[in-house]
N, C-alpha and C positions, 0 to 999 in steps of 0.2 A: 503493500499500499503506500509506503513512504517512497519507494523507487518511482512508483507511478506519479506520485505528487511532485517529485524531483524533476522528472522528465515533462510533465505537463506545465510546472512553473517556468521552465527553461524555455519552452516555446512560447509561451505567454510574454516573457520578456523580449522576444525578438520584435514585438509590436507595441513597444512603449514609445513615448515621444521621441523625437529627434534629439540628439545628445545634449544640445545646448538649449533646451527649452527650459522653462523656468523651474521644473522639477525632474529629477533623475532618479529612478529605481534600480536597485540591484538586490542580490540575494547572497548571502554567505554561507558555505557548506564545508564540511569536512573533506578534506582531498581524498581519503580513503574511502570513506563510507558514503559520501553524498548527503549525510545527515545535515539538515538545517542546524546552524549554530545561532542559539538565541543569545541576546544581550551582549553580542560582539559591539565593539565601540568603533565609529567610522567617524574619524576627525578630517576635516577638510581645509581648515586653516586654524591658527592658534586659537581662536575663541568659538569657533563652531563646530559641530558635529552632532551625531545621532547615534542611537542605539538601535540594533535590529530586533525585530519583534520574535515571537515565538516560533514563527515558521522561517526565520533567517532573513526575512525581507527588511530592507531600509529605503529611505527616501530622502533626498537631500535637494537644497536649493542650488542651481548651477549659476544664478545670477553673479556676475563678477567673476567668474572662473572662466578658464580658457583650456584648450586640449591638453595642455602641458601641466594643468594643476594637479598636485598629488593628494591622493587619498592615503591616510594610515589607518589600516584595519588591524585592531588588536583584540585578542581575547586570551584570557588566563589559560596557560599550558599550551599555546600555539605561538608560532613564530609570527611576529609582526609583519604584515605585508604591505609595501607601499608601492602604489602603482597610479599612473597617470589617469586621467579622464578617458584620454584616447584609448589607452590599453584596456580600460574597463568595456570600452565599446566593443573592442575586438574580442573581447572574452564573453560577448553576449550577455553582459551585464552579471556575469556570475564570478564570485570570488571564492576561490578554494584555498582554505588555510591548512597548513600543515602542522602537524603536532610537533611540538618542540622536543629535540633529542636532548635530554637532560642528563648531563654526565656530572652534574654537581652533586647529586644524592650521596654516592659514595665518599667522594673526594672531600666535599664540604663538610659534611657531618663527621668524617673520622677525624678530621684535623681540628675541628672546633667542638668543644663539648657545649652543647646547647640543648636545652629541653624545652617541651612546649610550655611548661609552667614558668620558665624563665622568660619565654618570648611574651607571655600574658603579662607578667609583671611589668615588663617595659612599655607594653601596650597601653596599660592603665595608667602608668606613670606620665605618659606622653599625650593623654587624651586633650587637655586643655590647650596644650601648644599646637596640637595637630588639627583641630577641628575648631571652627568659628561659625556661628550663626547670626549672632546679634549685629544689629545696625548694618544689616545687609540687604540689599535689593535683589530678590530672587525673580526671574522672568520664568514662569512655570507654565508647562502644558501638561494638563491632566486628562486622563480618559477613564471613565468608570462605568463599569457594567454591572448591573444589578438584576437579578431574577430569583423568582420564588417557585419551587418545584413541590406541588402538593402531593404528599404520599397518601393522605386520607382525608377525605371530606364528607360530612354527613350532615343531613338536614332532616330534622324530624318535627312534625306538627305534633304538639303534646296535647293541645286541647282547642277547640274552636267552637264558638256558638254564633249562629248567624250564617254559617257555611252549610250550604245543602250537600248532600252526598254526592251530587255530580260535581260540585265545585271543588270539594275535598279530593276526589279522585283526579280531578284535572290538575290541581295543585302538586299533588304526589308524584304524578307523571312527570311534570315539568321539572320538580326537583330532582328525581333520578335521571333525568336527561342531562341536567345541568352538572351535577356530581360527576357523572360518567365522563363527561366531556372535558372538565377541568383536570381531572386526574390523568385521563389518556393522553391530553395534548402536551406537547413539549411546552416548557416555562416560557412565559412572556419575558422579553429582556427589555432593558431601559439603557441606552447608550448616551452618556453625556461628555462633550469634549469641551474643555475651557481653557483659554489662553488669558493669563492676567500676570500683573506686577504684584509680587508680596513684599511690602517693606516690613522687616520683622525686627522688633526690639528684644532686648536681653530678658524681658520679662514674659516673654512670647506674645506681648500685645503687637498688633500689627495693623496695616491697613492693606487693602488690595484695590487695584484698579483693573477691571475686567475689560479685555480688549476685544474678545469674541467669545461665545458660547453656543452650543448647538445641542440638540436633544432629539434622539430617534426612540420613538416610543410608540407601540401599538396601543393606544387608549382604549380600543374596543374590546381588546383581549387582555387588558390590565388585570393582574392578579395579586391581590392583597385581601387581608382580612376584611377591610371596609367594602372593596369593590365586589367580593362575593357576598357579603351581607345586603349590598345594594341590588346585586341580581336576585337574590332570594326574595328581598322587599318587593321588587317589580312583579314577581309572580304573584305574591300575596294581594298586591294592589289590583290585579286584574279582576280580582273575585270580591273586592269590597265595594261598597256603596259609595261611589264618589260625589255624591250630593252632601255627603257628612264629613265631618272632621273627626280625627283621631288623635289620641295621645300616644306617644310612642316611647317604650321603655326598653333598656337594654342592660341585663344583669341588675347589678345593685344601683345603677346610675340611670338617672333620667335624662334622655337625650334632648327631647323636646317638648314643650308644653302642649302645642297643638300643632296638627299637620293637616293642611286642607288639600284635597286632590284636585279641587277645581283651579289650584295655582299652577302656574307653569312650573316644570321642573327646574332645578337650580342649574348652573353650568356644569359641564363634564366634571368628574373628578379628574383630578391630577396627582400622581404618586410621588411627585418630589417638590421640594420647597424651593421657591425661586429667590429667597432673600439672599442678599449678599453675605449677610452674617452666618449663613449655613455653610456657604462655600468656603469662606474664610476660616471658620472653625474646623471644618473637615480637613482641610489641606494644612493648616498649622498644626492640628493633630498628627498629621501623617508626618511631617518633619520631625515634630517633637519626639514621637515614639522611635524614630530612627537616628537620633542623635543620642549622645551619651550624657545624660544627666539623670536626676532622679525619677523623672517622669517617663524615661524611656521603656520600652518594653524589652530592650536588649539586655536582660540581665545576665546574660552568658559572657558580656564584656565587663559589665559593672560589678557583678558578684561573682568573682572567679572561685570562691571558696565552696560554691555548691555545684560546681560542674567538674568533670574530669576532661582533660585535654590531651590530644595525642597528636604528634607531628608525624603527618603521613607522608609528606614529601616536599620537595623544593622545586620551584619553577622558575620561569622568567616572564616578565612582563614589561613591555618596552624597554628591554636591555636591563632591566633591573632584577636583582634577587627577590623571590617571593616565597615566603613560608606558607605551607598548606596544613591547616590545623583543624582536625575534627572535634568536636564536643559533644557530650551527651550529659544527662543529669547525673549528679553524685549523690544529692540529697533530694529528698521528697518534695520540697518547694520547688526545685528546678522543673521547667516545662519544656525546655526545646532541646533539639539537637540539629546539628547541621555542620558548616564548613566556613572556616575564616581565611581569608588570603592577606597575608601581612607582609608589608615592605620591610626588607632587611635595613634599608637606608635610616628611616625615621620610626619604624615601627608603627605606622600607621595602618588601618585596616583599609584595604583597598575594595574589597568586595566581600560580601558574606550572603550565605544561603542559611535559611533556618526554617523549622517547621516544629509542630507539636511532636514530642517523642510518644513512642506507642504507650497507650493507657493514659495520656495526659489530655486534659482539657481545660478551657479557661473560665471564664465567669459563667455562673448558672443561677438560675432562680427558679424555684419549685413552690408556686402557689396553687398548684391544680387542683387540691381540694377546696381552699380557700375562695380563690378568686377564677378558677379556670384557666390558669396561665402557667406554662412551663417554657424555660429557656436554657440552652446549653449551648456554648461556643465549642464546637468540636473542630474546627479547622481555623488555623493560624500560621500561615506560611508566607515566605517572601524572599527577594532577591534584591539586594542593594549594592550599588556601584557608588563608590566616592570618588570624586575627581580633585586634583590640586590645582588651586587657583595661582597662577605664577606671580600674580601682583601681591596678594596678600600671603603667599607662601603657607597657606594651610587647606585643609580639605572641606569639602561639603558634599551632600547628597546630590549626586549627579542623575541617578535614575534609581527609582522604586518601583518595584512591582509586588504588589500584596494582594493576597486572597484571604477572605475570612468565610466562614460557614457555620451558620447558627441553626440547630435544630428548634424549633418553635411547635408549641401546642396552644390552643387557645379555644376555649367553649364559651360561647356568648349566647344567653337567652334572650330572645327578642319578642316583645309583645305589642301588638295594636289594641288599644282600648277606645271604643267608640264614646265620644263626647254627646252624653244624652241624659236627659232628665229621668228618663223610665228605665228600661232594661238596657244595659251596656253589653253590646255584642263584643267579642274579644276573640283575637287569633293570637295563641301563643306558639312559638317554635324555637327550636335550638339550631345553632350553627356551631358545628364542631370542625375544626381544620388543624391538620397535622402536616409537617413538611419542613423543608430546609431553606433557608434564605442565604443566597451566595452573592458575595460582594467582591468584585475585582477592581483594582486601582492600578493605574500606572501613572507615575509622575515624573517627568523629565525636566531638567532645568537647561534653558535656552541661554541664560546669562545670569551672571552672579557678580555684584559689585557693591562697594560701600555707599552708603547715604549718610547726610547730615540731618541734624534735628530741623533745620530750615526747611529743606525740601520735604520732610516728614509731615512737619506742621501744617504745609501748605496744600497736602492732599485732602480733598473732600470726597468722601466715599459716597457712592449711589446706595439706596436703600434695596434696590431690586436688580436681579440680573434679567436682562432681556434676551431669552434664548430665541435662536432660530429653530423652529419646530421642522423636523424632517420627515419625510415618508420613506426616505433610503439614503444611504450614505453618499455624500456629495463631495468628492475630492477637490473640486474646484473653490470651494470655500476657504480651504486652507494653503492653496497654491503659492501664497507669498511667504510662507513659514516652513521651516525645517522641523517637522513633527514626527512622532512616531508613524511607521505605516500600519494601516489597521490590518487585523486578522481576517481571514476568510468569513468568519461569523458575522462580522460588522458588515462587511462588503455585500454579503448576501441577504442581509435582514432587510425586509420590508414591511413596513405598516400597512395593515389592511384598510381599505375605504370604510 
């Protein structure tokens, strides 16, 4: 299957735009296996570069470049390849990286006594000098994908008065069709792309200026607890007397005092918040979690006493020596396992991979008996690449790829009560939903530079982000920027009319 994908993608690349159009695409693969290489760095001048996606593809701006302009393509454990744009064209936009022949393993390690624990001591000692985030302007592009996969969905009418037998049978039939369709259909996804400047202070307070934001979502098939409840309500409404008003209750909480079916329906539901504050807090949290302070999730760097470290290999990256260290939990409070890539020169972490170790979970909440809610964070994994700023001589998160997965269970009683001075007709039913929420986020830094307080104070933030709502992915909207090349799932996704 991968081999078919490789040949197919190669053929596609023959039909890309001419070499010096505004954008240029390419793919990076292993020279022996032809497997795509994800998260390889493609640098095309001192301050500009991109990262290949999970399928090995990248996309760069060719404005200001010429046929002899040089690309530098690097990936941990492979020989850095430098080639001109002209050469890239003759190679059908395909770059094959060769695995580095590492002769340093035996020679270096036998001539210098060094252990993984010693390396980690030096890493933690140099954290403050190696990394800087405050009073810096980050130009960031983020791509977020969210979907919900329902494993179980039940709708039960507990009791009803005012429903005829025929109405009750009709509702139950529609409920069955709805639940079968939701569980059987693939999850509905939401894709959001945002380009913005983030001005970050030392206390993680910041301001952002959004340059462009797009959203691709199939609103008709949006799948959340609220939208499912809305679909269930619509079925019930078909059988209620629309000349009357009803009080609506959900669980222990009153939702509305009165609902009149003579009124027009409200605007369509949307599953995301367009407030600037939401985007700002989400992305500041992403950076905060992948830097090295008390609020970081990277405890395998900050609390080395609870992890075991093993020096597994030595490799090179851009002609510098790099240690490869695997880590896993030593004590019960440790949750992660993964790999660190550490520069010998200054003991900075250049790259890391992490995920929950077997049997480990994150946050959980179990109020199933009391409020009908249960939540368990089962997936937390990511890859981070750090880049050195030649001007400030420190490192910053250049690329973050993070995925989380939460098991959720929710049971919500729902009741319509007719507003009447005489007999009050009622319809009471339950919605029970169980499944997994998956969130994937990519964050790439396009620029990183200091700012002063005068510039910071002059920024006036908008309150709301104006998204461009799309029916399908439109690459022309991003033709002026070097952003991450989208995966096939995004390219193929289309919202239904």
